[in-house]
Structure formats: C-alpha cells, structure tokens
C-alpha positions as CSV (number, residue, x, y, z in Angstrom):
1,X,-5.9,-4.3,10.3
2,X,-8.7,-2.2,11.4
3,X,-11.3,-3.9,9.1
4,X,-10.4,-7.4,10.3
5,X,-10.9,-9.5,13.3
6,X,-8.0,-10.5,15.7
7,X,-8.4,-14.1,14.4
8,X,-6.9,-12.9,11.1
9,X,-3.7,-11.8,12.9
10,X,-3.6,-15.5,14.3
11,X,-4.2,-17.1,10.9
12,X,-1.3,-14.9,9.4
13,X,1.1,-15.8,12.2
14,X,0.3,-19.5,11.6
15,X,1.0,-19.0,7.9
16,X,4.4,-17.5,8.7
17,X,3.9,-13.8,8.5
18,X,6.2,-11.8,10.6
19,X,5.5,-8.2,9.7
20,X,2.7,-6.2,7.9
21,X,2.3,-2.8,6.7
22,X,-1.3,-1.2,6.8
23,X,-2.2,1.9,4.7
24,X,-4.6,4.6,5.7
25,X,-7.6,3.8,3.5
26,X,-11.3,4.2,3.0
27,X,-13.4,3.2,6.0
28,X,-16.3,1.9,3.9
29,X,-18.0,5.2,4.4
30,X,-17.0,8.8,4.1
31,X,-15.9,10.4,7.5
32,X,-17.8,13.4,8.6
33,X,-14.8,15.3,10.4
34,X,-11.3,15.5,10.5
35,X,-11.4,14.3,14.2
36,X,-12.5,11.0,12.8
37,X,-9.2,10.8,11.1
38,X,-7.4,11.8,14.1
39,X,-8.9,8.9,16.0
40,X,-8.1,6.6,12.9
41,X,-4.4,7.6,12.9
42,X,-4.3,7.0,16.7
43,X,-5.7,3.5,16.0
44,X,-3.2,2.8,13.3
45,X,-0.2,4.0,15.3
46,X,-1.1,2.7,18.8
47,X,-4.0,0.0,18.9
48,X,-3.2,-2.1,15.8
49,X,0.6,-2.6,16.7
50,X,-0.6,-3.9,20.1
51,X,-3.1,-6.3,18.5
52,X,-0.6,-7.7,16.0
53,X,2.1,-7.9,18.8
54,X,0.0,-10.6,20.5
55,X,0.9,-13.0,17.6
56,X,4.4,-12.1,17.1
57,X,3.7,-9.8,14.1
58,X,5.3,-6.3,13.7
59,X,2.7,-3.9,12.5
60,X,3.5,-0.8,10.5
61,X,1.4,1.8,8.9
62,X,1.1,4.7,6.3
63,X,-0.8,7.9,6.9
64,X,-2.9,10.0,4.5
65,X,-6.3,11.1,3.4
66,X,-7.2,8.4,0.7
67,X,-8.3,9.6,-2.7
68,X,-11.9,8.5,-2.3
69,X,-12.4,11.1,0.4
70,X,-10.1,13.9,-1.3
71,X,-12.8,15.5,-3.5
72,X,-13.6,18.1,-0.8
73,X,-10.3,20.0,-0.7
74,X,-11.1,22.0,2.3
75,X,-11.8,18.8,4.3
76,X,-8.8,17.0,2.8
77,X,-6.5,19.9,4.0
78,X,-7.8,19.7,7.5
79,X,-6.9,16.0,7.6
80,X,-3.4,16.7,6.0
81,X,-2.7,19.2,8.7
82,X,-3.1,16.5,11.3
83,X,-0.6,14.0,9.8
84,X,2.7,15.6,10.9
85,X,1.6,15.0,14.5
86,X,1.8,11.4,13.9
87,X,4.7,11.1,11.4
88,X,7.4,10.5,14.2
89,X,5.5,7.6,15.7
90,X,8.0,4.6,15.3
91,X,5.9,2.5,13.1
92,X,4.9,5.0,10.5
93,X,6.6,4.3,7.2
94,X,5.4,7.1,5.0
95,X,2.6,8.7,3.3
96,X,-0.1,6.5,1.8
97,X,-2.1,5.2,0.3
98,X,-2.4,8.4,-1.7
99,X,-3.4,8.5,-5.4
100,X,-6.5,8.9,-7.5
101,X,-10.0,7.5,-7.5
102,X,-11.9,9.1,-10.3
103,X,-8.9,11.0,-11.7
104,X,-10.6,14.3,-10.8
105,X,-9.0,17.7,-10.7
106,X,-9.4,18.0,-6.9
107,X,-8.0,14.4,-6.3
108,X,-5.1,15.4,-8.3
109,X,-4.6,18.6,-6.4
110,X,-4.7,16.8,-2.9
111,X,-2.4,14.1,-4.4
112,X,0.2,16.8,-5.1
113,X,-0.2,18.4,-1.7
114,X,0.4,14.9,0.0
115,X,3.4,14.3,-2.3
116,X,4.7,17.6,-1.1
117,X,4.2,16.5,2.5
118,X,6.2,13.4,1.8
119,X,8.9,15.2,0.1
120,X,9.2,17.8,3.1
121,X,9.5,15.0,5.7
122,X,11.6,12.7,3.3
123,X,9.1,9.8,3.7
124,X,8.3,6.9,1.4
125,X,5.1,7.0,-0.7
126,X,2.6,4.3,-1.2
127,X,0.2,4.9,-4.1
128,X,-3.4,3.8,-4.8
129,X,-4.2,3.5,-8.5
130,X,-7.8,3.8,-9.8
131,X,-10.0,0.8,-10.8
132,X,-10.9,-0.7,-14.1
133,X,-11.1,1.6,-17.2
134,X,-9.5,4.5,-15.3
135,X,-6.4,2.6,-14.1
136,X,-4.0,3.2,-16.9
137,X,-4.9,7.0,-17.2
138,X,-4.7,7.5,-13.5
139,X,-1.5,5.6,-13.2
140,X,0.2,7.8,-15.7
141,X,-1.1,11.0,-14.2
142,X,0.2,9.9,-10.7
143,X,3.6,9.1,-12.1
144,X,3.7,12.5,-13.8
145,X,2.9,14.1,-10.6
146,X,5.7,12.3,-8.8
147,X,8.0,13.4,-11.5
148,X,7.1,17.0,-10.9
149,X,8.6,16.7,-7.3
150,X,12.1,15.8,-6.2
151,X,11.0,12.5,-4.9
152,X,13.1,9.5,-6.2
153,X,10.8,6.9,-7.9
154,X,12.8,4.3,-6.0
155,X,11.0,5.6,-2.9
156,X,7.6,5.1,-4.3
157,X,5.5,2.0,-4.5
158,X,2.8,2.1,-7.2
159,X,0.2,-0.4,-5.8
160,X,-2.6,-2.4,-7.4
161,X,-0.8,-2.7,-10.7
162,X,-2.3,-5.0,-13.3
163,X,-1.3,-6.5,-16.6
164,X,-1.8,-3.3,-18.5
165,X,0.0,-1.0,-16.1
166,X,2.9,-2.9,-14.6
167,X,5.1,-2.4,-17.6
168,X,4.8,1.3,-17.7
169,X,5.4,1.6,-13.8
170,X,8.5,-0.5,-14.0
171,X,9.9,1.3,-17.1
172,X,9.9,4.6,-15.2
173,X,11.8,3.4,-12.3
174,X,9.0,3.0,-9.7
175,X,8.4,-0.1,-7.5
176,X,5.2,-1.9,-8.4
177,X,2.9,-3.8,-6.1
178,X,0.4,-6.4,-7.0
179,X,-2.6,-6.4,-4.4
180,X,-4.1,-9.8,-4.2
181,X,-7.8,-10.4,-4.0
182,X,-9.9,-13.7,-4.4
183,X,-11.7,-12.2,-7.4
184,X,-10.9,-8.7,-8.3
185,X,-7.9,-6.5,-9.1
186,X,-5.3,-9.3,-9.2
187,X,-5.8,-12.9,-8.1
188,X,-2.7,-15.1,-7.0
189,X,-3.0,-16.8,-10.4
190,X,-2.9,-13.5,-12.4
191,X,0.0,-12.3,-10.2
192,X,1.9,-15.4,-11.0
193,X,1.4,-14.8,-14.7
194,X,2.6,-11.2,-14.3
195,X,5.8,-12.4,-12.5
196,X,6.4,-14.8,-15.3
197,X,6.1,-12.0,-17.8
198,X,8.0,-9.3,-16.0
199,X,10.5,-10.9,-13.7
200,X,10.9,-9.9,-10.1
201,X,12.9,-6.6,-10.2
202,X,11.1,-3.9,-8.1
203,X,7.9,-6.0,-8.1
204,X,6.2,-7.7,-5.1
205,X,3.0,-9.1,-3.9
206,X,0.7,-7.9,-1.0
207,X,-2.5,-9.3,0.5
208,X,-5.7,-7.1,0.8
209,X,-7.3,-7.1,4.1
210,X,-10.3,-4.6,3.6
211,X,-14.0,-4.2,4.0
212,X,-15.1,-6.2,0.9
213,X,-14.1,-9.7,-0.2
214,X,-10.5,-10.1,0.5
215,X,-7.9,-12.4,2.0
216,X,-5.0,-11.6,4.4
217,X,-3.5,-15.1,3.3
218,X,-3.4,-14.2,-0.4
219,X,0.4,-13.9,-0.3
220,X,0.9,-17.4,1.0
221,X,-1.6,-18.7,-1.6
222,X,0.4,-16.9,-4.3
223,X,3.6,-18.4,-3.0
224,X,1.8,-21.9,-3.3
225,X,0.7,-21.0,-6.9
226,X,4.3,-20.1,-8.0
227,X,5.6,-23.3,-6.3
228,X,2.9,-25.4,-8.1
229,X,4.2,-24.0,-11.5
230,X,7.8,-25.1,-10.7
231,X,9.3,-21.8,-9.6
232,X,12.4,-22.0,-7.4
233,X,12.4,-20.9,-3.8
234,X,14.6,-17.9,-4.6
235,X,12.0,-16.5,-7.0
236,X,9.1,-17.0,-4.4
237,X,11.1,-15.5,-1.6
238,X,12.2,-12.5,-3.8
239,X,8.7,-11.5,-4.8
240,X,7.1,-12.1,-1.3
241,X,9.8,-11.3,1.2
242,X,13.2,-9.9,-0.1
243,X,11.7,-7.2,-2.4
244,X,9.2,-5.9,0.2
245,X,12.0,-5.9,2.9
246,X,14.3,-4.0,0.5
247,X,11.7,-1.3,-0.3
248,X,10.3,-0.9,3.2
249,X,13.6,-0.8,4.8
250,X,14.2,2.5,3.0
251,X,12.1,4.0,5.6
252,X,14.5,3.3,8.3
253,X,11.7,2.1,10.4
254,X,10.7,-1.3,9.1
255,X,11.5,-4.3,11.2
256,X,10.7,-8.1,10.8
257,X,12.2,-9.0,14.2
C-alpha cells in the first residue's frame, strides 16, 4: 500500500487480514515520465510484498496506467510498453485498475489497448468506474469494451459499483466489487444494503487505502455491520473472503498462506 504507513499493515494483520491486492492507481499527482511508472511498478512488485510480509500478509498487485493519466495517449502507450516486463513477477495478478475517469475518447482508446494486453497475456482484469453522474454511463461503456474482446466477463472485476450500477454489472456476467470508504463511494452501511438487495453471487467488498480519506479496515467494519443486522457467518464470509478468493484464484497466482 504505497500511500499508507507500515502501521496500517500491522492494524490489518491484527484485524485478521491474511492477503491483499493493490491496484496500480493515481499517485495523487500526474507523473511526468514513464520512468516514474517503471519505479512505481518495481515498488508494487518488490518493495510492498516485503513490507506486508513483516506482518504475515501476502501482498499481490495489478499493473496498468490508470484512466486519470490516460488522456495523453502517447504517454500512456509508453507506460503500457513497460508493463510486460513486470507481468511475470509472481505477485502480479493482472491488469488494473483500468477503466474510465471522464469517459473521454482518449481514455476509452487506452482502455481498449490495455484490455488487449490482458487478452494477449491471458490475465485477469480489474476495472475502475467513474465517479458520481458519469458512473453509469462509464460502466456501460467499459462493459461494452470488454464485450468487444474475447475476455470472459467472469475474469473481470468491475470495481466501485454502487446502488445504480451493481445490477447491470451482475446481469452481464461480471464480478462486482464494492470499494468501501468512510464517507464516499460506498460506506460499510451502504454495502450491507446492497448485499441485502442483490445477494452474494459474484459480489464482494474491498477496503480503500489511498491518498484521501480512506480506511484499510473498512472490510472488517462491514463484516461487523452485517453481523449487527443478524446475517449468518456464511453470508459474511462469502462476501469478504470466499468470493474474493474464488475470483482472485483464477489468476493462478493468488495465495492466502
């Protein structure tokens, strides 16, 4: 978790976390060169696994250029050309988090090229969906782009789903992730509501640990929320452990022990 202190790994271990996956994402600023991404990918594949291992946590990652930095297609292609060098690192699960930010033409073009990279290397895909009023439109554009490839939707996680997008994602055969934040996107309480409305099939929860207000312990807090509502352990474990394990194991690289 490049944006978090080592203390967060300790807190997660104390809460029962045994494995994490970290997507390549925006650094809080736009990087000025592809070399910056090269160093970032090295950090994700080498430094962070060592930090996590100090607390008995297996660290895995995803690689990409995120949609927020994909508007400059020439720059984005330079970064994409670096990714294959790291794909054979043992902790790399796939390509992500790719997707759309403002639903622009250039973002969509780079999304398609990164989907092609995932298809060529037979890797899982982790998708970032846009914020607020652009989310539904962007989610539909992303799913259409995947449908234009040979990638099986069952090998794609559409992340950051909310009440108005989760149904469409599940209906088209994709996995759906709820990214939990203290205040934005999806709180533990809202996630519990969505689970009660849509069930647990191909749906799971994940904690955000980024540069803004976020909480790596949001998953255990959502587990507590579900328990307080009277949900059985089977439901709670399915949404927070079994479903992530099932999807991530499709990579052939994910380990919890």
